[in-house]
C-alpha positions as CSV (number, residue, x, y, z in Angstrom):
1,M,86.0,124.1,6.8
2,N,84.5,120.9,8.7
3,S,81.3,121.5,11.0
4,A,82.5,121.2,14.3
5,L,84.4,123.7,12.7
6,L,82.2,125.8,12.2
7,S,79.7,124.5,15.2
8,I,82.5,126.2,17.8
9,I,82.8,129.1,15.4
10,G,79.0,129.5,15.7
11,G,79.1,129.9,19.2
12,D,80.3,127.4,21.5
13,I,83.5,128.7,23.4
14,A,84.6,126.2,25.5
15,A,84.8,123.7,22.1
16,F,87.7,126.7,20.9
17,E,90.3,124.7,23.5
18,T,90.1,121.6,21.4
19,L,91.2,122.4,18.4
20,D,94.7,122.0,17.0
21,R,96.7,124.6,15.9
22,E,95.7,124.0,11.7
23,E,92.0,124.7,12.7
24,C,93.1,127.3,15.0
25,I,94.6,128.7,12.1
26,E,92.3,128.3,10.3
27,A,89.9,129.4,12.6
28,W,91.2,132.6,12.8
29,R,91.2,132.9,9.5
30,K,87.2,132.5,9.0
31,Q,87.1,134.9,11.2
32,S,89.3,137.3,10.5
33,D,89.3,137.7,6.9
34,R,93.7,137.1,7.1
35,E,96.1,134.7,8.6
36,P,97.4,135.0,12.1
37,P,100.7,136.8,13.4
38,K,103.5,134.4,11.6
39,Y,104.4,133.1,15.0
40,V,101.8,133.3,17.4
41,S,101.1,130.4,19.9
42,V,98.3,127.9,19.7
43,Q,96.7,128.6,23.5
44,F,96.5,133.0,21.5
45,M,95.0,132.0,18.7
46,R,92.6,130.3,21.0
47,R,91.9,132.6,23.8
48,T,91.4,135.2,21.0
49,L,89.6,132.9,18.6
50,A,87.0,132.4,22.5
51,Y,87.0,136.5,22.8
52,E,86.3,137.5,19.3
53,A,83.5,134.8,19.3
54,Q,82.1,135.5,22.3
55,V,81.9,139.8,21.2
56,K,80.1,139.1,17.5
57,A,77.9,136.8,20.3
58,H,77.5,139.0,22.8
59,G,79.2,142.2,21.5
60,G,81.9,144.1,23.1
61,H,82.9,146.8,25.7
62,S,80.4,150.0,26.8
63,P,81.5,153.0,25.2
64,A,81.7,154.0,28.6
65,V,84.6,151.6,29.0
66,R,85.8,152.5,25.7
67,R,86.8,155.4,25.9
68,A,88.2,154.9,29.7
69,L,90.2,152.5,28.5
70,E,91.6,154.7,25.7
71,R,92.2,157.9,27.8
72,S,94.1,155.3,30.5
73,L,96.6,154.0,27.6
74,K,96.7,158.0,26.4
75,D,97.6,159.7,30.0
76,G,99.2,156.6,31.3
77,R,97.1,156.7,34.1
78,K,95.4,153.2,35.9
79,P,91.5,152.8,35.1
80,N,91.1,154.1,39.4
81,G,93.5,157.4,38.3
82,K,96.2,156.3,39.9
83,T,99.7,156.7,38.3
84,R,101.2,154.0,37.0
85,P,104.6,153.0,38.2
86,A,107.3,152.9,35.5
87,W,108.9,149.7,36.3
88,P,106.7,147.6,38.1
89,A,107.7,144.9,40.6
90,S,107.6,141.0,39.1
91,P,104.8,139.9,42.1
92,V,107.0,136.5,40.3
93,T,108.9,135.0,42.9
94,L,110.7,131.6,41.2
95,R,111.2,129.1,43.6
96,P,114.8,126.4,42.6
97,G,112.8,123.2,41.1
98,T,110.4,125.2,38.9
99,H,109.3,124.5,35.1
100,L,109.2,126.6,32.9
101,V,107.3,125.9,29.7
102,R,107.4,127.9,26.4
103,E,105.8,126.7,22.7
104,W,107.4,128.9,20.4
105,N,106.8,127.8,16.1
106,G,105.5,124.6,17.1
107,R,108.1,124.1,19.6
108,S,107.7,123.5,23.6
109,Y,109.9,124.7,25.7
110,Q,110.7,123.8,28.9
111,V,113.4,125.3,31.2
112,E,114.0,124.8,34.8
113,V,114.5,126.7,37.6
114,L,117.8,126.1,39.5
115,E,119.7,128.6,42.2
116,G,121.5,131.2,40.9
117,G,119.9,130.3,37.0
118,F,118.1,128.2,35.0
119,Q,118.2,125.7,33.3
120,M,116.8,124.8,29.4
121,D,118.4,121.9,26.9
122,G,120.5,120.7,29.3
123,K,122.4,124.4,29.3
124,R,122.5,126.5,32.2
125,Y,122.3,129.5,32.0
126,R,122.5,133.2,34.0
127,S,118.8,134.3,33.0
128,L,115.4,134.3,31.3
129,S,116.8,136.6,28.5
130,A,119.6,135.3,27.7
131,I,117.3,131.9,26.6
132,A,114.7,133.6,25.3
133,R,116.9,135.4,23.5
134,K,118.7,131.8,22.5
135,I,114.9,130.7,21.5
136,T,113.8,133.7,19.5
137,G,117.4,135.3,17.8
138,A,116.3,138.4,18.8
139,H,116.5,140.8,22.5
140,W,113.2,139.8,24.4
141,S,112.2,140.6,28.1
142,G,113.3,137.3,30.0
143,P,109.9,137.0,32.3
144,R,108.1,138.8,29.4
145,F,108.8,135.7,26.9
146,F,107.7,133.0,29.7
147,G,104.1,134.9,30.7
148,L,106.2,135.9,33.8
149,D,105.8,139.8,33.6
150,A,102.4,141.4,35.1
151,S,102.7,144.8,32.6
């Protein structure tokens, strides 16, 4: 492992943004003693590595916060005590001309929002879910796949 990578793991959180895919994988292995998930993006690895370095340097959530989060997960309530709606409304409105970008398996996919649909690689699709299925080969919520779902 190179010395720059060791210094990043040692605490320079902003430096995680400079890591390429192979450096992220190497840092992940060093930090967690295991392989990263198979299809995880570089951006996700950078954020996770930075978070874990912060936790190591400064500590994680307090026991009270952890208990509140666990209770919230168990009873379906937000930490403020309000009940979650069954299907939260998406705060994102996509306008024609908007471009969505998603990295998957080391490839970057760009989707353009059209009037009444979407376009990727010169082909028109009726929904983001159809595009997510085309990219992954599995059923996905299109808005969730492209990071538009608030949940």
